[in-house]
Backbone bond lengths (Angstrom), bond angles and torsions (degrees), N, CA, C in turn:
res aa  C-N    CA-C-N  psi(-1)  N-CA   C-N-CA  omega(-1)  CA-C   N-CA-C  phi
1 M - - - 1.444 - - 1.531 107.82 -
2 S 1.328 114.83 131.80 1.460 119.41 179.68 1.527 110.03 -87.20
3 L 1.313 114.97 171.80 1.458 121.04 179.43 1.526 110.80 -63.18
4 H 1.322 116.87 -39.87 1.462 120.41 -178.89 1.532 111.13 -65.11
5 T 1.322 116.47 -38.58 1.458 119.78 178.21 1.522 110.47 -67.07
6 G 1.315 117.45 -42.87 1.461 121.10 178.92 1.514 112.49 -63.25
7 L 1.338 116.33 -40.96 1.461 119.73 177.80 1.526 111.34 -65.96
8 A 1.332 116.85 -39.78 1.462 120.01 179.45 1.525 111.07 -65.98
9 I 1.320 117.18 -39.00 1.469 120.61 178.17 1.522 110.47 -67.61
10 A 1.333 117.72 -40.35 1.468 120.66 177.00 1.524 110.78 -62.72
11 A 1.325 117.04 -41.63 1.470 120.57 178.39 1.521 110.83 -65.89
12 L 1.324 117.44 -38.72 1.460 120.20 178.59 1.519 111.22 -64.66
13 C 1.317 117.01 -43.18 1.470 120.53 177.92 1.530 111.16 -62.45
14 A 1.316 116.89 -43.28 1.466 120.46 179.38 1.522 111.26 -65.04
15 A 1.326 117.34 -41.54 1.463 120.67 -179.37 1.523 111.21 -67.53
16 V 1.317 116.83 -39.21 1.469 120.06 178.14 1.523 109.88 -65.37
17 Y 1.326 117.21 -39.92 1.468 118.95 176.98 1.531 111.02 -64.55
18 L 1.320 117.25 -38.38 1.460 120.24 -179.67 1.528 112.69 -67.62
19 L 1.320 117.57 -14.26 1.462 120.18 176.03 1.527 112.05 -66.23
20 T 1.337 117.76 -13.15 1.464 120.65 176.11 1.522 111.80 -78.50
21 H 1.340 117.57 -10.35 1.466 122.13 177.89 1.528 108.55 -76.38
22 P 1.329 118.16 146.06 1.474 119.73 -179.79 1.538 114.34 -58.76
23 A 1.323 118.11 -33.74 1.470 120.51 176.32 1.524 107.67 -84.59
24 R 1.336 117.11 101.42 1.460 120.44 -170.57 1.519 114.78 -102.27
25 L 1.327 118.45 -5.03 1.462 119.60 -177.26 1.531 111.58 -65.89
26 Y 1.317 117.38 -50.69 1.459 120.73 -177.19 1.533 112.51 -68.39
27 P 1.322 119.49 -42.11 1.465 117.60 174.84 1.530 112.89 -63.81
28 A 1.331 117.38 -31.15 1.462 119.59 177.42 1.522 110.96 -67.11
29 L 1.336 117.17 -40.39 1.465 120.59 176.25 1.533 110.85 -63.50
30 A 1.331 115.96 -42.39 1.466 119.88 178.83 1.523 110.75 -65.62
31 A 1.330 117.29 -40.28 1.470 120.50 179.19 1.525 110.74 -65.49
32 L 1.324 117.36 -37.91 1.460 120.64 177.57 1.528 110.72 -64.18
33 A 1.332 116.44 -47.53 1.470 120.09 -179.85 1.526 111.46 -63.64
34 A 1.329 116.47 -44.62 1.470 119.62 -179.47 1.526 110.87 -68.99
35 G 1.320 117.17 -37.12 1.466 120.13 177.98 1.520 112.01 -63.93
36 L 1.324 116.76 -40.63 1.462 119.88 175.92 1.522 111.68 -65.87
37 Q 1.322 116.56 -37.47 1.471 119.78 176.85 1.523 111.32 -63.55
38 V 1.324 116.61 -44.38 1.469 120.02 179.61 1.522 110.20 -63.76
39 A 1.331 116.85 -43.33 1.463 120.11 179.34 1.527 111.19 -61.84
40 M 1.325 116.93 -40.23 1.464 119.87 178.00 1.523 111.51 -69.85
41 A 1.331 117.07 -38.81 1.472 120.53 -178.95 1.526 111.48 -67.66
42 L 1.326 116.63 -34.11 1.462 119.85 -179.49 1.525 112.75 -87.74
43 G 1.316 117.52 -1.98 1.456 120.96 178.11 1.513 114.12 81.44
44 I 1.308 117.70 14.10 1.465 121.06 179.71 1.520 110.23 -77.38
45 A 1.316 117.26 -37.86 1.460 121.91 -179.15 1.526 109.14 -134.64
46 T 1.309 115.33 145.06 1.462 120.46 174.53 1.516 108.16 -135.29
47 F 1.294 116.28 129.22 1.448 121.09 174.63 1.518 108.63 -160.76
48 G 1.300 115.69 165.43 1.454 121.09 179.50 1.512 110.44 -160.01
49 I 1.293 114.83 163.02 1.451 121.78 177.11 1.520 106.78 -120.87
50 K 1.309 116.46 125.68 1.462 120.33 -175.91 1.528 110.57 -63.59
51 G 1.308 115.59 127.00 1.453 121.45 177.21 1.517 115.20 86.67
52 V 1.344 118.15 -1.75 1.456 121.38 -177.80 1.524 108.67 -124.11
53 S 1.304 116.70 129.72 1.457 121.15 176.56 1.529 109.11 -82.01
54 L 1.326 116.30 113.70 1.465 119.62 -178.87 1.525 111.55 -65.67
55 A 1.321 117.47 -31.21 1.459 120.20 177.68 1.527 110.25 -62.93
56 L 1.311 116.22 -38.18 1.464 121.07 178.26 1.529 110.68 -67.78
57 V 1.313 117.14 -43.07 1.470 121.52 -179.60 1.520 110.60 -66.12
58 F 1.332 117.11 -48.60 1.461 120.07 -178.79 1.520 111.54 -65.11
59 G 1.325 117.18 -39.56 1.460 120.24 177.44 1.512 112.13 -63.11
60 A 1.328 116.24 -41.46 1.464 119.99 178.68 1.524 111.35 -65.71
61 V 1.323 116.90 -41.74 1.469 120.31 178.76 1.525 110.58 -61.60
62 L 1.321 117.00 -44.98 1.468 120.11 -179.54 1.527 111.29 -65.65
63 A 1.318 117.16 -43.38 1.469 119.86 -178.37 1.525 111.47 -65.95
64 V 1.320 117.39 -43.64 1.459 120.75 -177.33 1.531 110.91 -70.04
65 T 1.322 117.22 -47.23 1.469 118.84 179.82 1.522 111.41 -65.14
66 G 1.319 117.42 -36.86 1.461 119.96 176.38 1.522 111.71 -64.72
67 G 1.323 116.89 -40.61 1.463 120.38 177.71 1.518 112.81 -65.18
68 I 1.322 116.65 -40.46 1.464 120.12 178.03 1.526 110.27 -64.94
69 M 1.321 116.74 -43.84 1.462 119.36 179.86 1.528 111.56 -68.16
70 F 1.322 116.74 -32.78 1.462 120.49 176.70 1.529 109.85 -61.83
71 A 1.316 116.74 -39.28 1.462 121.08 -179.71 1.525 112.52 -74.70
72 K 1.335 117.49 -27.07 1.456 120.84 -174.99 1.522 114.44 -88.22
73 T 1.305 118.32 -21.25 1.464 120.10 -170.80 1.523 111.70 -108.97
74 T 1.334 114.74 157.12 1.466 120.14 177.45 1.523 112.37 -125.28
75 A 1.312 118.21 -13.35 1.466 121.12 179.89 1.529 109.75 -70.38
76 K 1.329 115.58 141.96 1.463 120.40 -174.22 1.526 112.43 -60.64
77 L 1.308 117.51 -45.02 1.467 119.56 -177.52 1.522 111.71 -69.48
78 H 1.319 117.02 -34.78 1.466 119.34 176.81 1.528 110.88 -68.56
79 V 1.323 116.54 -38.04 1.470 119.73 176.59 1.529 110.03 -64.27
80 G 1.307 116.93 -40.75 1.467 120.77 177.69 1.520 112.29 -63.05
81 A 1.335 116.28 -43.98 1.469 120.15 178.57 1.526 110.85 -65.60
82 S 1.316 116.86 -38.18 1.467 120.56 177.36 1.524 110.94 -64.68
83 T 1.316 116.13 -39.06 1.464 120.58 178.33 1.520 110.76 -63.64
84 V 1.313 117.20 -39.91 1.469 120.83 176.53 1.524 109.77 -59.77
85 L 1.329 117.14 -44.90 1.465 119.90 179.48 1.525 111.71 -62.31
86 V 1.322 116.79 -42.60 1.465 119.94 -179.70 1.522 110.64 -63.99
87 F 1.323 117.55 -46.30 1.465 120.28 -178.32 1.523 112.01 -66.87
88 V 1.319 117.32 -42.88 1.471 119.70 178.91 1.524 109.63 -63.84
89 G 1.327 116.91 -44.00 1.460 119.75 177.79 1.513 112.62 -62.24
90 A 1.326 117.05 -41.34 1.468 120.66 179.12 1.528 111.33 -64.93
91 I 1.320 116.72 -41.99 1.471 120.27 178.78 1.521 110.17 -63.51
92 Q 1.324 116.88 -42.02 1.460 120.04 179.66 1.532 111.41 -68.29
93 L 1.311 116.87 -37.64 1.475 119.55 176.59 1.517 111.04 -63.57
94 L 1.316 117.07 -46.35 1.459 120.70 -179.85 1.522 111.21 -64.17
95 D 1.334 116.49 -36.50 1.459 119.95 178.06 1.526 110.65 -69.01
96 A 1.318 117.16 -39.70 1.462 120.59 -179.74 1.531 111.87 -67.04
97 V 1.322 116.26 -33.92 1.454 120.64 179.84 1.536 111.00 -76.39
98 G 1.326 116.52 -25.31 1.450 120.39 177.34 1.504 114.65 108.29
99 V 1.332 118.15 15.82 1.449 120.68 179.51 1.523 110.97 -73.29
100 F 1.338 116.99 -37.42 1.477 120.65 179.86 1.502 110.52 -93.99
């Protein structure tokens, strides 16, 4: 398992856990993005959009939805799951831009 696959699985687990929060729109978006990343990493699905870096899009979705959920929740486990989404999204954004 590569680092990208592990990060995508961690983001998927965090997003699925955040679906227990009453505000379910943002965790659903994060779960969709992370689920597509896991499917692509495991070779189950392959797709792309010409001219758009999917790593950049998925990283941005995870970082933004994680940040919104971090601001909306007060429960310790939800804050932890939101933090995972923010960090995974930030790492993926930095990797897509070429910092790593």
